[in-house]
MITIKOL-899349 format. One record per residue (C-alpha): x negated, y, z negated; residue number from 0. Coordinates in steps of 0.5 Angstrom, whole numbers, plus 500, padded with zeros to 3 digits. Layout:
N
u->X; v->Y; w->Z; n->NUM
...
This chain:
326
u->485; v->557; w->516; n->0
u->479; v->555; w->520; n->1
u->478; v->557; w->527; n->2
u->472; v->554; w->531; n->3
u->470; v->554; w->539; n->4
u->467; v->548; w->541; n->5
u->463; v->549; w->547; n->6
u->458; v->543; w->550; n->7
u->452; v->547; w->547; n->8
u->455; v->551; w->541; n->9
u->460; v->551; w->536; n->10
u->462; v->558; w->534; n->11
u->467; v->560; w->528; n->12
u->472; v->566; w->529; n->13
u->477; v->570; w->525; n->14
u->484; v->569; w->526; n->15
u->484; v->576; w->530; n->16
u->480; v->573; w->536; n->17
u->485; v->567; w->537; n->18
u->489; v->569; w->543; n->19
u->482; v->571; w->546; n->20
u->479; v->564; w->545; n->21
u->485; v->561; w->548; n->22
u->484; v->565; w->554; n->23
u->477; v->562; w->555; n->24
u->476; v->555; w->560; n->25
u->469; v->554; w->558; n->26
u->470; v->550; w->551; n->27
u->475; v->548; w->546; n->28
u->479; v->551; w->541; n->29
u->480; v->547; w->534; n->30
u->484; v->551; w->529; n->31
u->485; v->547; w->522; n->32
u->490; v->549; w->517; n->33
u->489; v->546; w->510; n->34
u->494; v->549; w->506; n->35
u->501; v->552; w->509; n->36
u->502; v->560; w->508; n->37
u->505; v->566; w->512; n->38
u->499; v->567; w->516; n->39
u->499; v->559; w->519; n->40
u->507; v->560; w->520; n->41
u->506; v->566; w->524; n->42
u->500; v->563; w->528; n->43
u->504; v->557; w->530; n->44
u->510; v->561; w->532; n->45
u->507; v->567; w->535; n->46
u->500; v->566; w->538; n->47
u->502; v->559; w->540; n->48
u->509; v->559; w->541; n->49
u->511; v->552; w->538; n->50
u->518; v->550; w->538; n->51
u->521; v->552; w->531; n->52
u->523; v->545; w->530; n->53
u->515; v->543; w->530; n->54
u->513; v->549; w->526; n->55
u->519; v->547; w->521; n->56
u->516; v->539; w->521; n->57
u->509; v->542; w->519; n->58
u->512; v->546; w->513; n->59
u->516; v->541; w->510; n->60
u->514; v->533; w->509; n->61
u->516; v->528; w->514; n->62
u->517; v->521; w->511; n->63
u->515; v->517; w->517; n->64
u->510; v->519; w->523; n->65
u->513; v->522; w->529; n->66
u->511; v->525; w->536; n->67
u->514; v->530; w->541; n->68
u->512; v->531; w->548; n->69
u->513; v->538; w->550; n->70
u->511; v->541; w->557; n->71
u->504; v->544; w->555; n->72
u->502; v->540; w->549; n->73
u->504; v->534; w->544; n->74
u->506; v->534; w->537; n->75
u->504; v->528; w->533; n->76
u->505; v->527; w->525; n->77
u->501; v->521; w->522; n->78
u->500; v->519; w->515; n->79
u->494; v->517; w->511; n->80
u->493; v->513; w->504; n->81
u->491; v->516; w->498; n->82
u->491; v->511; w->492; n->83
u->494; v->515; w->486; n->84
u->496; v->513; w->478; n->85
u->499; v->506; w->477; n->86
u->498; v->503; w->484; n->87
u->502; v->509; w->487; n->88
u->500; v->510; w->494; n->89
u->501; v->517; w->496; n->90
u->502; v->519; w->504; n->91
u->497; v->524; w->506; n->92
u->500; v->528; w->512; n->93
u->496; v->530; w->518; n->94
u->500; v->534; w->524; n->95
u->497; v->535; w->530; n->96
u->498; v->540; w->536; n->97
u->494; v->537; w->542; n->98
u->494; v->542; w->548; n->99
u->490; v->543; w->554; n->100
u->484; v->547; w->551; n->101
u->486; v->547; w->544; n->102
u->487; v->542; w->538; n->103
u->491; v->545; w->532; n->104
u->491; v->540; w->525; n->105
u->496; v->542; w->519; n->106
u->495; v->538; w->513; n->107
u->500; v->537; w->508; n->108
u->505; v->539; w->504; n->109
u->501; v->535; w->499; n->110
u->504; v->532; w->493; n->111
u->501; v->536; w->486; n->112
u->497; v->530; w->484; n->113
u->493; v->529; w->491; n->114
u->487; v->534; w->491; n->115
u->486; v->538; w->498; n->116
u->479; v->534; w->498; n->117
u->483; v->528; w->500; n->118
u->487; v->531; w->505; n->119
u->481; v->534; w->509; n->120
u->477; v->527; w->509; n->121
u->478; v->526; w->517; n->122
u->477; v->533; w->519; n->123
u->471; v->534; w->515; n->124
u->468; v->527; w->517; n->125
u->469; v->529; w->525; n->126
u->466; v->536; w->523; n->127
u->460; v->533; w->520; n->128
u->459; v->529; w->527; n->129
u->460; v->535; w->531; n->130
u->455; v->539; w->527; n->131
u->450; v->534; w->527; n->132
u->450; v->533; w->534; n->133
u->453; v->526; w->534; n->134
u->460; v->528; w->537; n->135
u->461; v->533; w->543; n->136
u->468; v->533; w->545; n->137
u->470; v->536; w->551; n->138
u->478; v->536; w->551; n->139
u->483; v->536; w->546; n->140
u->485; v->529; w->546; n->141
u->478; v->527; w->545; n->142
u->477; v->531; w->539; n->143
u->484; v->528; w->537; n->144
u->482; v->521; w->538; n->145
u->476; v->522; w->533; n->146
u->480; v->525; w->528; n->147
u->485; v->519; w->528; n->148
u->479; v->514; w->529; n->149
u->477; v->517; w->522; n->150
u->484; v->516; w->519; n->151
u->484; v->509; w->521; n->152
u->477; v->508; w->518; n->153
u->481; v->511; w->512; n->154
u->486; v->506; w->512; n->155
u->481; v->500; w->513; n->156
u->477; v->502; w->507; n->157
u->484; v->502; w->503; n->158
u->485; v->495; w->506; n->159
u->478; v->493; w->504; n->160
u->478; v->496; w->497; n->161
u->485; v->492; w->496; n->162
u->482; v->486; w->499; n->163
u->477; v->486; w->494; n->164
u->482; v->486; w->488; n->165
u->486; v->480; w->492; n->166
u->480; v->476; w->491; n->167
u->479; v->478; w->484; n->168
u->486; v->476; w->482; n->169
u->486; v->470; w->486; n->170
u->479; v->468; w->482; n->171
u->483; v->469; w->476; n->172
u->489; v->465; w->478; n->173
u->485; v->459; w->480; n->174
u->481; v->459; w->474; n->175
u->487; v->460; w->469; n->176
u->484; v->466; w->466; n->177
u->490; v->471; w->466; n->178
u->490; v->474; w->460; n->179
u->497; v->478; w->458; n->180
u->502; v->475; w->464; n->181
u->506; v->481; w->464; n->182
u->500; v->486; w->465; n->183
u->497; v->481; w->470; n->184
u->503; v->480; w->474; n->185
u->503; v->488; w->474; n->186
u->496; v->488; w->477; n->187
u->498; v->483; w->483; n->188
u->505; v->487; w->485; n->189
u->501; v->494; w->485; n->190
u->496; v->491; w->490; n->191
u->501; v->488; w->494; n->192
u->505; v->495; w->494; n->193
u->498; v->498; w->496; n->194
u->497; v->493; w->502; n->195
u->505; v->494; w->504; n->196
u->504; v->501; w->504; n->197
u->498; v->500; w->509; n->198
u->501; v->496; w->513; n->199
u->507; v->500; w->514; n->200
u->503; v->506; w->516; n->201
u->499; v->502; w->521; n->202
u->506; v->499; w->524; n->203
u->509; v->506; w->524; n->204
u->503; v->510; w->527; n->205
u->502; v->504; w->532; n->206
u->509; v->505; w->535; n->207
u->508; v->513; w->535; n->208
u->502; v->512; w->539; n->209
u->505; v->506; w->543; n->210
u->510; v->511; w->545; n->211
u->505; v->516; w->547; n->212
u->501; v->510; w->552; n->213
u->508; v->509; w->555; n->214
u->509; v->516; w->557; n->215
u->502; v->517; w->559; n->216
u->502; v->524; w->556; n->217
u->495; v->525; w->557; n->218
u->495; v->523; w->564; n->219
u->489; v->518; w->566; n->220
u->483; v->522; w->563; n->221
u->486; v->521; w->556; n->222
u->490; v->514; w->557; n->223
u->484; v->510; w->554; n->224
u->484; v->514; w->548; n->225
u->491; v->513; w->547; n->226
u->490; v->505; w->548; n->227
u->484; v->505; w->544; n->228
u->488; v->508; w->538; n->229
u->494; v->503; w->539; n->230
u->489; v->497; w->539; n->231
u->486; v->500; w->532; n->232
u->493; v->501; w->529; n->233
u->495; v->494; w->531; n->234
u->489; v->490; w->528; n->235
u->489; v->494; w->522; n->236
u->496; v->492; w->521; n->237
u->494; v->485; w->522; n->238
u->489; v->485; w->517; n->239
u->494; v->488; w->512; n->240
u->499; v->483; w->513; n->241
u->494; v->477; w->513; n->242
u->492; v->480; w->506; n->243
u->499; v->481; w->504; n->244
u->501; v->474; w->505; n->245
u->495; v->471; w->502; n->246
u->496; v->475; w->496; n->247
u->503; v->473; w->496; n->248
u->501; v->466; w->496; n->249
u->497; v->467; w->490; n->250
u->503; v->470; w->487; n->251
u->507; v->464; w->488; n->252
u->502; v->459; w->486; n->253
u->502; v->463; w->479; n->254
u->509; v->463; w->479; n->255
u->510; v->456; w->480; n->256
u->505; v->454; w->475; n->257
u->508; v->458; w->470; n->258
u->515; v->455; w->472; n->259
u->512; v->448; w->471; n->260
u->509; v->450; w->464; n->261
u->516; v->453; w->462; n->262
u->519; v->447; w->465; n->263
u->515; v->442; w->461; n->264
u->516; v->446; w->455; n->265
u->523; v->446; w->456; n->266
u->523; v->438; w->457; n->267
u->519; v->437; w->450; n->268
u->524; v->442; w->446; n->269
u->530; v->437; w->449; n->270
u->526; v->431; w->447; n->271
u->525; v->434; w->440; n->272
u->532; v->436; w->439; n->273
u->535; v->429; w->442; n->274
u->530; v->426; w->436; n->275
u->532; v->430; w->431; n->276
u->540; v->431; w->432; n->277
u->542; v->425; w->430; n->278
u->538; v->425; w->424; n->279
u->541; v->432; w->422; n->280
u->548; v->429; w->423; n->281
u->547; v->423; w->419; n->282
u->544; v->427; w->413; n->283
u->549; v->432; w->413; n->284
u->554; v->427; w->412; n->285
u->551; v->422; w->407; n->286
u->546; v->427; w->404; n->287
u->552; v->430; w->399; n->288
u->554; v->423; w->397; n->289
u->547; v->419; w->397; n->290
u->543; v->424; w->393; n->291
u->547; v->428; w->387; n->292
u->545; v->432; w->381; n->293
u->547; v->426; w->376; n->294
u->545; v->420; w->379; n->295
u->542; v->418; w->386; n->296
u->544; v->412; w->390; n->297
u->537; v->409; w->392; n->298
u->539; v->403; w->395; n->299
u->544; v->407; w->400; n->300
u->538; v->413; w->400; n->301
u->533; v->407; w->403; n->302
u->538; v->404; w->408; n->303
u->540; v->411; w->411; n->304
u->532; v->413; w->411; n->305
u->531; v->406; w->415; n->306
u->537; v->408; w->420; n->307
u->534; v->415; w->421; n->308
u->528; v->412; w->423; n->309
u->530; v->407; w->427; n->310
u->535; v->412; w->431; n->311
u->529; v->416; w->432; n->312
u->524; v->411; w->434; n->313
u->529; v->408; w->439; n->314
u->530; v->415; w->442; n->315
u->523; v->416; w->442; n->316
u->522; v->410; w->446; n->317
u->527; v->412; w->451; n->318
u->524; v->419; w->452; n->319
u->518; v->415; w->453; n->320
u->520; v->411; w->459; n->321
u->524; v->416; w->462; n->322
u->517; v->420; w->463; n->323
u->519; v->426; w->459; n->324
u->513; v->426; w->454; n->325
């Protein structure tokens, strides 16, 4: 557990025992970051901050969708960030926030075993680096929360940009006809679409959470602009992910249409072959045993049968050609 007191002039790191005293000060901001859940984290949230038991439970367990709960003296927010896993799977990395008058508590996880702790700490480390470098001096909890959520939207943007590059490569391969294994190529396209759909879903759900906060004006006039800015960021990211997903869907449909066209042409040619060979096969099965025999062959009848077969085949080929089947 990392506890820091942020004042306009200094950044101080403190032990857990000093937390109660820090919360009583009004000359700065307390930031408590909980990377992993343990008994001490639960005690601090329940006994020191006296948060609602349901909110503490939501920090202890995984939440499938973002949410917001507005209490008398603080706001509890659950958000998700994307982390690309194996075989195109997108992990939902959870970030919980308690935003109070003079404090911010950030809780990470629980995490999937396949996701490293570093992946969960991207946003807070980025903001912490800005604060330590002097580029950011938050004077309120909602300003600090805005910086963290902006880092989360930047992560969503980078996720979308990386997938956009994949979309371009796939589109170039489709238009150039350099597809390789069709099954593997389709899998690549659907993995990329899944990643864009996950980003779009995260943005859409998070936007609704902050839209609710904006409607309630949870931070009053001083922090309303920060909430509205986050709403706008999620709106634009959702539009970007939607546009790329639609573009990729168009590429998939083009690829499928061309593949289906090839299959249709092949089926038509096979049908022509079957139409040409079927009468010959039927005629030869009837006359074969009577014209070509082991003791003597009736060459006259054999020649006549061959001429009839050739005439039938030529007639069917001409007819198929006039129909435009080949």
